[in-house]
C-alpha positions, 0 to 999 in steps of 0.5 A, a space after each residue: 609731714 607736720 610731726 617729723 617737722 616738729 621734731 626736726 626743729 625741735 631736736 635741731 638740724 637733724 636730716 629728714 628722710 621720707 618714705 612712702 609705704 602702703 599695705 592698706 590700699 583701701 579703707 577697709 581691706 589689706 594688702 596681700 603685698 606692701 608698697 614702698 615708694 621708689 627712692 626715699 625724699 629728701 632737702 639734703 645729703 642722705 645720711 646712712 648711719 643711727 636712723 629712726 624709722 618712725 611709723 604710727 603703728 604696727 599692726 603685724 610688722 610687715 610694713 617695718 621689716 618691709 621699709 628696713 629690707 628696703 633700705 637695706 637692699 636699695 641704698 645698702 643700709 646695714 639693718 643694725 643702723 635702724 632703730 624703730 618708733 611706733 605710737 601705737 604697739 599692738 603686741 599681741 598681733 605684732 611679731 616685730 618689735 619695735 626699739 620704741 613704743 608708746 
């Protein structure tokens, strides 16, 4: 995506990986189950340390929590290595507290 590519260029040679996740399958409906892609997409070797997981918003926080669990189960990544950042954090409705938010 453009924002992550721009961040990588701004901060230098930072490895970036992408995971596809969806909790909103339709425009106005909410999924009962979070869907996560099969693999991480990377352009280089997977670096499993000091991970920053970025999302646009936390409404309930269930998507970020599910991705952290998926990273642990699929890639053996310790959840303590993962920091989270969101652009919009809905404090009143989210049980998940991201590390960084605007």
